[in-house]
C-alpha angles and dihedrals in degrees: 000000000000091000090054090048093052092047091048091049092050092048092046091049092050092050092046091049093050091048091047092051093048102248091142096047125091121319095256091059092046091048091051090049090051091051091050091048093048093050091048096048100038096085091054093045090052091053091046092051090054091053096046114064093197117098118210119228116248118269117255117262121262091251091056094046091048091049093049092047092051092045095051092041090054091047089054092048092048092049091049093052092043087055091048092049091050094042096096092053092045090050092048092049092048092048092048092050091047091049092049092048094048094045092051090046093052095048114104111261115245113260112268118237092240093059092054092055094056 
């Protein structure tokens, strides 16, 4: 319960801070906030890049990200509707298997050989 409370407090603080700074306002305010953040962080990033010998690959272009987002979104929509189209047959198969299992379970077991000898 304490762990949940701490996580909720951190999340609430983060949301409050972003609202207070204007992240969720119009795009001009968000852009100005980004510029301020970038100018404040850039000296530290430069120092960090000098200390870390690994170079990160460049980020994909906006066109590529947009294409990938649309592609995977469409794949998810197609898979969802394929599932919905096949749902009646899946339901029928599941009901048939459940009925067969229950009917075989309720049948009287055959007499065991040891009970006939007694």
